[in-house]
C-alpha positions as CSV (number, residue, x, y, z in Angstrom):
1,X,-53.3,78.0,-232.5
2,X,-51.4,76.1,-229.8
3,X,-53.5,74.6,-227.0
4,X,-51.2,75.9,-224.4
5,X,-52.1,79.5,-225.2
6,X,-55.8,78.7,-224.7
7,X,-55.1,77.0,-221.3
8,X,-52.9,79.8,-219.9
9,X,-54.2,81.3,-216.6
10,X,-54.8,85.0,-216.7
11,X,-54.6,87.1,-213.5
12,X,-55.9,90.6,-213.7
13,X,-56.2,92.6,-210.5
14,X,-57.1,96.1,-211.7
15,X,-61.0,96.4,-211.9
16,X,-60.8,98.7,-215.0
17,X,-58.6,96.2,-216.8
18,X,-60.9,93.4,-215.9
19,X,-63.9,95.3,-217.3
20,X,-61.9,96.1,-220.5
21,X,-60.9,92.5,-220.9
22,X,-64.5,91.2,-220.5
23,X,-65.8,93.8,-223.0
24,X,-63.2,92.7,-225.5
25,X,-64.2,89.1,-225.0
26,X,-67.8,89.9,-225.5
27,X,-67.1,92.0,-228.6
28,X,-65.0,89.3,-230.2
29,X,-67.8,86.7,-229.5
30,X,-70.5,89.0,-231.0
31,X,-68.6,89.9,-234.2
32,X,-65.8,87.5,-235.1
33,X,-63.5,88.6,-237.9
34,X,-62.3,85.1,-238.7
35,X,-62.2,84.0,-242.3
36,X,-61.1,80.6,-243.5
37,X,-57.4,80.3,-244.5
38,X,-58.3,78.0,-247.4
39,X,-61.4,77.8,-249.5
40,X,-63.9,75.2,-248.3
41,X,-64.1,72.3,-250.7
42,X,-67.4,70.6,-251.6
43,X,-68.6,67.7,-249.6
44,X,-68.2,64.3,-251.4
45,X,-71.4,62.2,-251.3
46,X,-70.9,59.9,-254.3
47,X,-69.6,56.5,-253.0
48,X,-67.6,55.8,-256.2
49,X,-65.9,59.1,-256.0
50,X,-65.0,58.5,-252.3
51,X,-63.6,55.1,-253.2
52,X,-61.4,56.5,-256.0
53,X,-60.1,59.1,-253.6
54,X,-59.4,56.6,-250.8
55,X,-57.7,54.2,-253.2
56,X,-55.1,56.9,-253.9
57,X,-54.0,56.9,-250.3
58,X,-52.2,53.5,-250.6
59,X,-50.1,54.4,-253.6
């Protein structure tokens, strides 16, 4: 998501729309529907394995 969309100012003047907007924000914070777009890979902790991986970067 682009940063500019997060930093956009929102101006709502209708009290009913303000209340709906706040309820929607609260609902999304309580029950997020986000799922990772790619599977989470395992964490590398073996130093030799990390060195092998990093040595491939220069090729």
